[in-house]
Backbone as JSON Lines, residues from 0, in Angstrom:
{"i":0,"aa":"M","n":[-1.4,-17.87,-26.47],"ca":[-2.53,-18.03,-25.62],"c":[-3.57,-18.66,-26.32]}
{"i":1,"aa":"I","n":[-4.46,-19.56,-26.01],"ca":[-5.14,-20.51,-26.56],"c":[-6.6,-20.09,-26.09]}
{"i":2,"aa":"D","n":[-7.56,-19.86,-27.58],"ca":[-9.24,-20.0,-27.35],"c":[-9.45,-20.93,-27.36]}
{"i":3,"aa":"S","n":[-10.48,-21.37,-26.18],"ca":[-10.8,-22.94,-25.79],"c":[-11.9,-23.18,-26.52]}
{"i":4,"aa":"V","n":[-12.78,-22.27,-27.54],"ca":[-13.64,-22.63,-27.87],"c":[-13.14,-23.26,-29.58]}
{"i":5,"aa":"T","n":[-12.36,-22.39,-29.83],"ca":[-12.17,-22.71,-31.16],"c":[-10.51,-23.5,-31.63]}
{"i":6,"aa":"D","n":[-9.75,-23.6,-30.28],"ca":[-8.62,-24.04,-30.06],"c":[-7.5,-22.88,-31.26]}
{"i":7,"aa":"E","n":[-7.82,-22.36,-31.07],"ca":[-6.9,-20.79,-32.22],"c":[-5.75,-20.61,-30.71]}
{"i":8,"aa":"I","n":[-4.12,-20.87,-31.19],"ca":[-3.57,-20.27,-30.76],"c":[-2.82,-18.95,-31.37]}
{"i":9,"aa":"N","n":[-2.96,-17.89,-30.15],"ca":[-1.93,-16.85,-30.54],"c":[-2.61,-16.05,-31.73]}
{"i":10,"aa":"S","n":[-3.46,-16.19,-32.14],"ca":[-4.15,-15.4,-33.24],"c":[-5.55,-14.87,-33.07]}
{"i":11,"aa":"C","n":[-6.61,-15.49,-32.3],"ca":[-8.07,-14.89,-32.26],"c":[-8.43,-15.62,-30.92]}
{"i":12,"aa":"V","n":[-9.39,-14.85,-30.57],"ca":[-10.51,-15.56,-29.43],"c":[-11.35,-14.96,-29.38]}
{"i":13,"aa":"S","n":[-12.16,-14.93,-28.69],"ca":[-13.96,-14.72,-28.82],"c":[-14.22,-13.91,-27.47]}
{"i":14,"aa":"S","n":[-14.65,-12.87,-27.74],"ca":[-15.19,-12.05,-26.43],"c":[-15.92,-13.18,-25.31]}
{"i":15,"aa":"G","n":[-15.7,-13.38,-24.45],"ca":[-16.5,-14.0,-23.6],"c":[-16.42,-15.12,-23.16]}
{"i":16,"aa":"N","n":[-15.39,-15.83,-24.36],"ca":[-15.39,-17.44,-24.24],"c":[-14.1,-17.05,-23.05]}
{"i":17,"aa":"L","n":[-13.28,-18.98,-22.86],"ca":[-12.47,-19.0,-21.89],"c":[-11.31,-19.26,-22.73]}
{"i":18,"aa":"A","n":[-9.75,-18.72,-22.51],"ca":[-8.74,-19.01,-23.02],"c":[-8.06,-19.43,-21.77]}
{"i":19,"aa":"T","n":[-6.71,-19.5,-22.19],"ca":[-5.48,-19.92,-21.65],"c":[-4.37,-19.49,-21.96]}
{"i":20,"aa":"I","n":[-3.4,-18.93,-21.12],"ca":[-2.1,-18.49,-21.43],"c":[-0.69,-19.97,-20.67]}
{"i":21,"aa":"N","n":[-0.44,-19.96,-21.53],"ca":[0.79,-20.87,-21.1],"c":[2.2,-20.55,-20.97]}
{"i":22,"aa":"G","n":[3.07,-20.23,-19.84],"ca":[4.45,-19.74,-19.77],"c":[4.84,-19.99,-18.44]}
{"i":23,"aa":"R","n":[5.46,-19.26,-17.91],"ca":[6.86,-19.14,-16.55],"c":[6.19,-18.13,-15.71]}
{"i":24,"aa":"Q","n":[6.27,-18.1,-14.74],"ca":[5.93,-17.44,-13.28],"c":[4.7,-16.21,-13.95]}
{"i":25,"aa":"L","n":[3.66,-17.41,-13.28],"ca":[2.16,-16.83,-13.76],"c":[1.52,-16.52,-13.2]}
{"i":26,"aa":"K","n":[2.24,-17.28,-11.55],"ca":[1.21,-17.16,-10.85],"c":[0.9,-15.76,-10.18]}
{"i":27,"aa":"F","n":[-0.06,-14.97,-9.87],"ca":[-0.65,-14.14,-9.54],"c":[-1.87,-13.64,-8.6]}
{"i":28,"aa":"D","n":[-2.1,-12.72,-7.75],"ca":[-3.27,-12.71,-6.64],"c":[-4.63,-11.83,-7.46]}
{"i":29,"aa":"K","n":[-5.62,-12.99,-8.01],"ca":[-6.52,-12.77,-8.45],"c":[-7.37,-11.3,-8.08]}
{"i":30,"aa":"H","n":[-7.51,-11.35,-6.66],"ca":[-8.03,-10.33,-6.1],"c":[-7.92,-9.16,-5.8]}
{"i":31,"aa":"N","n":[-6.07,-8.82,-6.47],"ca":[-5.55,-7.76,-6.82],"c":[-5.67,-7.04,-7.92]}
{"i":32,"aa":"Q","n":[-6.46,-5.9,-8.48],"ca":[-6.86,-5.29,-9.77],"c":[-5.71,-4.8,-10.44]}
{"i":33,"aa":"S","n":[-4.5,-4.96,-9.64],"ca":[-3.36,-4.35,-10.8],"c":[-2.7,-5.65,-11.25]}
{"i":34,"aa":"Q","n":[-2.85,-6.91,-10.98],"ca":[-2.21,-7.64,-11.51],"c":[-3.31,-8.97,-12.29]}
{"i":35,"aa":"G","n":[-2.89,-9.75,-13.14],"ca":[-3.64,-10.64,-13.94],"c":[-3.65,-10.09,-15.53]}
{"i":36,"aa":"V","n":[-4.33,-10.7,-16.22],"ca":[-4.54,-10.47,-17.88],"c":[-5.35,-9.58,-18.16]}
{"i":37,"aa":"F","n":[-4.54,-8.7,-19.28],"ca":[-5.3,-7.1,-19.46],"c":[-5.07,-7.15,-21.17]}
{"i":38,"aa":"F","n":[-6.24,-6.99,-21.68],"ca":[-5.93,-6.43,-22.97],"c":[-6.06,-5.22,-23.5]}
{"i":39,"aa":"V","n":[-5.34,-5.01,-24.04],"ca":[-5.17,-3.35,-24.77],"c":[-5.42,-2.96,-26.14]}
{"i":40,"aa":"S","n":[-6.09,-2.04,-26.09],"ca":[-6.74,-1.91,-27.74],"c":[-5.43,-1.36,-28.06]}
{"i":41,"aa":"E","n":[-5.55,-1.66,-29.76],"ca":[-4.51,-0.95,-30.91],"c":[-5.14,0.4,-30.95]}
{"i":42,"aa":"E","n":[-6.37,0.5,-31.09],"ca":[-7.12,1.89,-31.28],"c":[-6.79,2.54,-30.28]}
{"i":43,"aa":"N","n":[-7.15,2.2,-29.1],"ca":[-7.05,3.37,-27.81],"c":[-6.02,2.42,-26.81]}
{"i":44,"aa":"P","n":[-4.71,2.41,-27.07],"ca":[-3.84,2.21,-25.81],"c":[-4.34,2.32,-24.3]}
{"i":45,"aa":"K","n":[-4.57,3.42,-24.1],"ca":[-4.75,4.06,-22.6],"c":[-5.67,3.2,-22.32]}
{"i":46,"aa":"L","n":[-6.59,2.79,-22.94],"ca":[-7.93,1.51,-22.1],"c":[-6.98,0.16,-22.08]}
{"i":47,"aa":"Q","n":[-7.14,-0.64,-20.85],"ca":[-6.82,-1.78,-20.79],"c":[-8.07,-2.45,-19.83]}
{"i":48,"aa":"I","n":[-8.45,-3.1,-20.74],"ca":[-9.39,-4.06,-19.74],"c":[-9.06,-5.69,-19.37]}
{"i":49,"aa":"R","n":[-9.37,-5.6,-17.82],"ca":[-8.28,-6.35,-17.22],"c":[-9.78,-7.9,-17.22]}
{"i":50,"aa":"A","n":[-9.08,-8.9,-17.66],"ca":[-9.81,-10.24,-17.22],"c":[-10.06,-10.6,-15.63]}
{"i":51,"aa":"A","n":[-11.98,-10.37,-15.74],"ca":[-11.98,-11.06,-14.0],"c":[-12.3,-12.01,-13.19]}
{"i":52,"aa":"V","n":[-12.55,-12.88,-14.38],"ca":[-12.75,-14.29,-14.03],"c":[-11.57,-15.05,-14.47]}
{"i":53,"aa":"Y","n":[-11.35,-16.1,-13.15],"ca":[-10.28,-16.67,-13.57],"c":[-10.64,-18.05,-12.94]}
{"i":54,"aa":"S","n":[-10.37,-18.98,-13.69],"ca":[-10.98,-20.66,-13.27],"c":[-9.61,-21.35,-12.43]}
{"i":55,"aa":"G","n":[-8.2,-20.97,-13.06],"ca":[-7.11,-21.5,-12.99],"c":[-5.98,-20.68,-12.65]}
{"i":56,"aa":"I","n":[-5.25,-20.47,-11.76],"ca":[-3.97,-20.11,-11.46],"c":[-2.7,-20.56,-11.16]}
{"i":57,"aa":"K","n":[-1.89,-20.94,-12.02],"ca":[-0.74,-22.25,-11.55],"c":[0.18,-21.38,-12.17]}
{"i":58,"aa":"P","n":[1.41,-21.76,-11.6],"ca":[2.73,-20.77,-12.3],"c":[3.15,-21.26,-13.65]}
{"i":59,"aa":"A","n":[2.68,-22.07,-14.28],"ca":[2.72,-22.21,-15.76],"c":[1.7,-21.89,-16.78]}
{"i":60,"aa":"E","n":[0.59,-21.94,-15.97],"ca":[-0.41,-21.64,-16.81],"c":[-1.7,-20.8,-15.81]}
{"i":61,"aa":"V","n":[-2.32,-20.32,-17.02],"ca":[-3.45,-19.31,-16.57],"c":[-4.88,-19.52,-17.33]}
{"i":62,"aa":"H","n":[-5.76,-19.87,-16.84],"ca":[-7.16,-20.02,-17.62],"c":[-8.28,-19.07,-16.72]}
{"i":63,"aa":"F","n":[-8.67,-18.21,-18.15],"ca":[-9.8,-16.85,-17.78],"c":[-10.83,-16.95,-18.58]}
{"i":64,"aa":"K","n":[-11.82,-15.9,-18.67],"ca":[-12.68,-15.8,-19.49],"c":[-12.23,-14.4,-19.86]}
{"i":65,"aa":"V","n":[-12.32,-14.83,-21.38],"ca":[-12.29,-13.17,-21.89],"c":[-12.79,-12.5,-21.54]}
{"i":66,"aa":"P","n":[-12.64,-10.96,-21.37],"ca":[-13.8,-9.97,-21.24],"c":[-14.29,-9.89,-22.0]}
{"i":67,"aa":"E","n":[-15.63,-9.07,-21.81],"ca":[-16.47,-8.36,-23.4],"c":[-15.78,-7.46,-23.81]}
{"i":68,"aa":"L","n":[-15.56,-8.09,-24.51],"ca":[-14.6,-7.06,-26.01],"c":[-15.12,-6.77,-26.91]}
{"i":69,"aa":"A","n":[-14.77,-5.15,-27.34],"ca":[-15.12,-4.71,-28.94],"c":[-14.19,-5.81,-29.45]}
{"i":70,"aa":"K","n":[-14.57,-6.01,-31.06],"ca":[-14.65,-6.25,-32.16],"c":[-12.91,-5.49,-32.24]}
{"i":71,"aa":"G","n":[-11.87,-6.14,-32.44],"ca":[-10.86,-5.32,-32.94],"c":[-9.54,-5.95,-32.33]}
{"i":72,"aa":"V","n":[-8.28,-5.37,-32.87],"ca":[-6.95,-6.09,-32.47],"c":[-6.43,-5.73,-30.89]}
{"i":73,"aa":"Y","n":[-5.89,-6.57,-30.26],"ca":[-5.31,-5.88,-29.02],"c":[-3.95,-6.9,-28.7]}
{"i":74,"aa":"K","n":[-3.43,-6.02,-27.81],"ca":[-2.14,-6.57,-27.01],"c":[-2.82,-7.09,-25.66]}
{"i":75,"aa":"V","n":[-1.89,-8.69,-25.55],"ca":[-2.06,-9.17,-24.3],"c":[-0.89,-8.73,-23.17]}
{"i":76,"aa":"V","n":[-1.36,-8.12,-22.09],"ca":[-0.68,-7.89,-20.88],"c":[-0.54,-8.59,-19.62]}
{"i":77,"aa":"F","n":[0.2,-9.39,-19.29],"ca":[0.09,-9.84,-18.32],"c":[1.09,-9.57,-17.19]}
{"i":78,"aa":"K","n":[0.48,-9.04,-15.86],"ca":[0.71,-8.37,-14.78],"c":[0.7,-8.91,-13.99]}
{"i":79,"aa":"S","n":[2.15,-8.52,-13.12],"ca":[1.98,-9.87,-11.47],"c":[3.06,-9.11,-10.39]}
{"i":80,"aa":"I","n":[3.2,-9.49,-9.03],"ca":[3.87,-8.64,-8.36],"c":[5.02,-9.59,-7.73]}
{"i":81,"aa":"A","n":[6.31,-9.02,-8.32],"ca":[7.86,-9.86,-8.09],"c":[7.77,-10.32,-6.83]}
{"i":82,"aa":"P","n":[8.02,-11.24,-6.08],"ca":[7.45,-11.59,-4.68],"c":[9.13,-11.11,-3.82]}
{"i":83,"aa":"V","n":[9.97,-11.03,-4.36],"ca":[11.17,-10.5,-3.41],"c":[10.95,-8.77,-3.31]}
{"i":84,"aa":"S","n":[11.04,-8.29,-4.79],"ca":[10.6,-6.87,-4.84],"c":[9.81,-6.13,-4.34]}
{"i":85,"aa":"G","n":[8.61,-6.77,-4.45],"ca":[7.42,-6.13,-4.93],"c":[6.99,-5.04,-5.89]}
{"i":86,"aa":"R","n":[7.18,-5.13,-6.59],"ca":[7.5,-4.6,-7.86],"c":[6.46,-4.93,-9.3]}
{"i":87,"aa":"V","n":[5.77,-4.42,-9.5],"ca":[5.15,-5.02,-10.36],"c":[6.2,-5.28,-12.06]}
{"i":88,"aa":"V","n":[5.64,-6.55,-11.94],"ca":[6.14,-6.98,-13.75],"c":[5.02,-7.22,-14.33]}
{"i":89,"aa":"T","n":[5.56,-6.83,-15.6],"ca":[4.8,-7.01,-17.02],"c":[5.32,-7.92,-17.76]}
{"i":90,"aa":"A","n":[4.44,-8.51,-18.8],"ca":[5.02,-9.24,-19.97],"c":[3.85,-8.92,-20.73]}
{"i":91,"aa":"T","n":[4.48,-8.97,-22.12],"ca":[3.52,-8.72,-23.21],"c":[3.22,-10.17,-24.39]}
{"i":92,"aa":"L","n":[2.66,-10.36,-24.63],"ca":[2.47,-11.56,-25.71],"c":[3.17,-11.19,-27.12]}
{"i":93,"aa":"D","n":[3.9,-11.87,-27.75],"ca":[4.74,-11.3,-28.81],"c":[3.55,-10.79,-29.9]}
{"i":94,"aa":"E","n":[2.55,-11.99,-30.07],"ca":[1.68,-11.72,-31.37],"c":[0.36,-10.82,-30.61]}
{"i":95,"aa":"K","n":[0.02,-10.21,-31.71],"ca":[-1.29,-9.27,-31.44],"c":[-2.78,-10.12,-31.74]}
{"i":96,"aa":"I","n":[-3.59,-10.13,-30.55],"ca":[-4.73,-11.45,-30.72],"c":[-5.68,-10.38,-31.75]}
{"i":97,"aa":"A","n":[-7.03,-10.65,-32.2],"ca":[-7.75,-10.22,-32.93],"c":[-9.25,-10.74,-31.91]}
{"i":98,"aa":"V","n":[-10.02,-9.85,-31.5],"ca":[-10.93,-10.54,-30.61],"c":[-12.22,-10.45,-32.04]}
{"i":99,"aa":"V","n":[-12.69,-11.59,-31.98],"ca":[-13.74,-12.01,-33.17],"c":[-15.12,-11.91,-32.12]}
């Protein structure tokens, strides 16, 4: 994940700034609330905060606005629906992200 303001890669993001995730099979329906980019707090793993604003969704790249998050450490989880099976597919960024 790349913070668009600081250009930091897979380390930290600023709450409310733009960010990009590069990868594969990233296309999803931004109107479906069960799909997208989710931030999961290390302090409260039951709380998953979804990015609500997406400016570009391509198979290999997603541009989005980081939600307003409290400072802390988060896992970044991507969720989409597999086209063939219709099942939810999740992927978690290897590195944890600090929100500053």
